[in-house]
C-alpha positions as CSV (number, residue, x, y, z in Angstrom):
1,M,-0.4,-8.0,3.5
2,G,-3.3,-9.7,5.3
3,E,-5.0,-10.5,2.1
4,E,-2.0,-12.4,0.8
5,F,-3.2,-15.8,2.2
6,R,-6.9,-15.0,2.3
7,R,-9.0,-17.4,0.4
8,L,-12.0,-15.7,-1.4
9,R,-15.2,-17.0,-2.8
10,V,-15.0,-17.1,-6.6
11,D,-17.7,-14.4,-6.9
12,Q,-15.8,-12.2,-4.4
13,L,-12.6,-12.8,-6.2
14,L,-14.0,-11.8,-9.6
15,S,-15.4,-8.6,-8.1
16,R,-12.4,-7.8,-6.0
17,F,-10.0,-7.9,-8.9
18,G,-12.2,-6.0,-11.3
19,Y,-13.3,-8.7,-13.7
20,C,-17.1,-8.5,-13.2
21,S,-19.8,-8.0,-10.6
22,R,-20.7,-10.7,-8.2
23,R,-24.1,-11.0,-10.0
24,E,-22.2,-11.7,-13.3
25,A,-19.8,-14.2,-11.8
26,P,-22.0,-17.3,-12.3
27,K,-22.0,-16.7,-16.1
28,W,-18.2,-16.5,-16.1
29,V,-18.0,-19.8,-14.2
30,R,-20.5,-21.5,-16.5
31,E,-18.4,-20.4,-19.5
32,G,-15.3,-22.0,-18.0
33,R,-13.4,-18.7,-17.8
34,V,-12.2,-19.2,-14.2
35,T,-9.7,-22.0,-13.3
36,A,-7.6,-22.9,-10.3
37,N,-4.3,-24.6,-11.0
38,G,-5.6,-25.3,-14.5
39,V,-8.9,-26.9,-13.4
40,A,-12.2,-25.2,-14.2
41,L,-14.1,-24.0,-11.2
42,E,-17.8,-25.0,-11.1
43,S,-19.2,-23.0,-8.2
44,T,-19.0,-19.3,-7.3
45,D,-19.2,-20.1,-3.6
46,R,-16.0,-22.1,-3.6
47,R,-13.2,-20.4,-1.7
48,V,-9.9,-20.3,-3.5
49,D,-6.4,-18.8,-3.2
50,P,-6.2,-15.8,-5.6
51,R,-2.6,-16.8,-6.4
52,A,-3.8,-20.1,-7.9
53,V,-6.5,-18.7,-10.1
54,Q,-6.5,-17.9,-13.8
55,V,-9.2,-15.9,-15.6
56,D,-9.4,-16.4,-19.3
57,G,-6.1,-18.3,-19.1
58,A,-4.1,-15.5,-17.4
59,A,-3.1,-15.2,-13.7
60,I,-4.5,-12.4,-11.6
61,E,-2.4,-9.3,-11.6
62,G,-1.2,-8.4,-8.1
63,P,-3.2,-11.0,-6.1
64,C,-1.5,-9.7,-2.9
65,G,-1.7,-6.1,-3.9
66,L,-1.1,-4.4,-7.2
67,L,2.1,-2.3,-7.5
68,V,3.1,-0.7,-10.9
69,L,5.8,1.7,-12.0
70,F,4.4,3.9,-14.7
71,H,6.2,6.4,-17.0
72,K,3.8,9.4,-17.0
73,P,3.8,11.5,-20.2
74,A,3.4,15.3,-20.4
75,G,-0.1,16.6,-20.8
76,V,-1.7,13.9,-18.6
77,V,-3.2,14.5,-15.2
78,C,-3.4,12.3,-12.1
79,S,-7.0,13.2,-11.4
80,R,-10.1,11.1,-12.1
81,D,-12.0,14.3,-12.9
82,E,-12.9,13.9,-16.6
83,R,-13.1,17.7,-17.0
84,E,-9.3,17.9,-16.6
85,G,-8.6,15.9,-19.7
86,T,-6.6,12.7,-20.3
87,S,-5.8,11.0,-17.0
88,V,-3.1,8.4,-16.2
89,Y,-6.1,6.0,-15.5
90,D,-7.1,6.3,-19.2
91,L,-3.7,4.9,-20.1
92,L,-3.9,1.9,-17.8
93,P,-6.1,-1.3,-18.0
94,P,-9.7,-0.4,-17.1
95,R,-9.9,-3.5,-14.9
96,W,-7.4,-2.0,-12.5
97,S,-9.8,0.9,-11.7
98,A,-12.6,-1.6,-11.3
99,R,-10.7,-3.4,-8.5
100,N,-12.1,-3.0,-5.0
101,P,-10.3,-0.9,-3.7
102,P,-9.4,0.7,-7.1
103,I,-5.9,1.7,-8.0
104,T,-4.6,5.1,-7.1
105,T,-1.4,7.1,-7.6
106,V,1.2,7.4,-4.9
107,G,1.3,11.1,-4.7
108,R,0.9,13.1,-7.9
109,L,2.8,14.7,-10.7
110,D,1.4,17.9,-12.3
111,R,0.1,17.9,-15.9
112,E,3.4,18.8,-17.6
113,T,5.8,16.9,-15.3
114,T,6.9,13.6,-16.7
115,G,8.4,10.5,-15.2
116,L,8.1,7.9,-12.5
117,L,4.6,7.4,-10.9
118,L,3.8,4.5,-8.6
119,I,0.3,3.0,-9.0
120,T,-1.2,0.7,-6.3
121,D,-4.5,-0.5,-4.8
122,V,-3.0,-0.8,-1.3
123,G,-3.7,2.1,0.9
124,E,-1.1,1.2,3.5
125,W,1.6,1.5,0.8
126,V,0.3,4.9,-0.3
127,H,0.5,6.1,3.3
128,R,3.9,4.7,3.9
129,W,5.4,6.4,0.8
130,T,3.7,9.7,1.2
131,S,3.8,10.3,4.9
132,P,6.3,13.1,5.7
133,R,7.7,11.3,8.6
134,H,9.2,8.6,6.4
135,H,11.3,11.1,4.4
136,V,11.1,9.1,1.1
137,V,13.5,10.6,-1.4
138,K,12.2,11.7,-4.8
139,T,14.6,12.7,-7.5
140,Y,13.7,15.3,-10.1
141,E,15.6,16.4,-13.3
142,A,14.9,20.0,-14.0
143,T,15.7,22.2,-17.0
144,L,15.7,25.9,-16.2
145,D,15.2,29.1,-18.1
146,G,18.6,30.3,-17.0
147,P,21.9,29.0,-15.5
148,V,21.9,26.7,-12.5
149,K,23.9,28.5,-9.7
150,E,26.2,26.7,-7.3
151,E,25.1,28.9,-4.4
152,W,21.6,27.4,-4.6
153,K,23.0,24.1,-3.2
154,A,23.4,25.7,0.2
155,V,20.1,27.4,0.0
156,F,18.2,24.2,-0.7
157,A,20.2,22.2,1.9
158,S,19.7,24.7,4.7
159,G,16.2,23.7,5.7
160,E,15.3,27.4,5.8
161,L,13.9,27.9,2.3
162,R,10.3,29.1,2.4
163,L,7.9,28.7,-0.5
164,D,5.7,31.6,-1.5
165,G,2.6,31.7,0.7
166,E,4.0,29.2,3.3
167,D,5.4,29.8,6.7
168,K,7.0,26.4,7.3
169,P,10.4,26.0,5.6
170,C,11.2,23.1,3.3
171,L,13.1,20.3,4.7
172,P,16.7,20.1,3.4
173,A,17.1,19.1,-0.2
174,Q,20.1,18.2,-2.3
175,L,20.8,20.0,-5.6
176,T,23.3,18.6,-8.1
177,V,24.4,20.8,-11.1
178,V,24.2,18.6,-14.2
179,S,24.9,21.2,-16.9
180,E,24.5,24.9,-17.4
181,R,20.7,24.9,-17.3
182,E,20.0,21.4,-15.8
183,G,19.9,20.5,-12.2
184,R,19.0,17.3,-10.3
185,L,17.1,17.9,-7.0
186,D,16.5,15.3,-4.3
187,V,13.6,16.1,-2.0
188,V,11.9,14.3,0.9
189,E,8.6,16.1,0.8
190,G,5.7,16.3,-1.6
191,R,4.2,19.7,-1.3
192,Y,2.1,21.2,-4.0
193,H,4.3,22.0,-7.1
194,Q,7.2,21.9,-4.6
195,V,10.1,21.6,-7.0
196,R,8.9,24.3,-9.4
197,R,8.2,26.6,-6.4
198,M,11.6,25.9,-4.8
199,F,13.4,27.1,-8.0
200,A,11.0,30.0,-8.2
201,A,12.1,31.0,-4.7
202,V,15.6,31.5,-6.0
203,G,14.5,33.3,-9.1
204,A,14.5,30.5,-11.6
205,G,11.8,29.2,-13.9
206,V,11.4,25.5,-14.7
207,T,10.9,24.7,-18.4
208,R,10.9,20.9,-18.1
209,L,10.5,18.7,-15.1
210,H,11.0,14.9,-14.9
211,R,10.9,12.5,-11.9
212,S,13.5,9.7,-12.3
213,R,13.4,8.2,-8.9
214,F,10.9,7.5,-6.1
215,G,12.3,5.9,-3.0
216,P,14.0,2.7,-4.0
217,Y,12.5,2.7,-7.5
218,E,14.2,4.1,-10.6
219,L,12.5,4.8,-13.9
220,G,15.4,3.6,-16.1
221,D,14.7,3.3,-19.8
222,L,10.9,2.5,-19.5
223,P,9.2,4.3,-22.4
224,E,6.6,7.0,-21.9
225,G,3.1,5.7,-21.3
226,Q,4.4,2.2,-20.4
227,W,4.4,0.4,-17.1
228,R,6.0,-2.5,-15.4
229,F,4.9,-4.6,-12.4
230,L,6.9,-4.4,-9.1
231,E,7.3,-6.9,-6.3
232,P,5.2,-6.0,-3.2
233,P,7.4,-4.0,-0.8
234,C,8.8,-5.3,2.4
235,F,9.0,-2.5,5.0
236,G,11.3,-3.0,7.9
């Protein structure tokens, strides 16, 4: 990223990474809360490498761009609209939303879908992972209200399945039968409620939906409501 080696004024840095406003920055410096390589900074107009800075004794999170893998619980939305109830942003450090630019989700999961959600403040990464032309694979574990049928494999893989209300067919997807009522579906699109609608198109209802993989990232055993930091991606 271009910002990786960009030196920032101390007041810019504190505002950029969500600690305080530029107007409040002198007070933070006077109180000795901002250091570089362990040495207290004395001026807000000094330019520093964010990777060398500590605030209140802790390094800046994601100085070259924040990237977090989050395990979204059920009942939580990806919207910032307070009228929709508890948001994923309510479960993450408030400072991340105060960054400039603020964090956002890479795509969305609906309220009742659980699992892997990527969080970042780098718009380029969001575009790279959500652009249809890149065909990023997302894996969903679905529990159905009836048996998973082997013949659906060919239907989903055909590239001819149309969702209700849409003329353009879905791109080919891979279905794996896990058990009588459980299936694993790999898709490379991100249409509105796509997985639920794909199963609905073959007459099945989804009673539980969980995303376990997004591109190269797997959720693993990360507990619900928890997150872990990821290394910035390197796109070839």
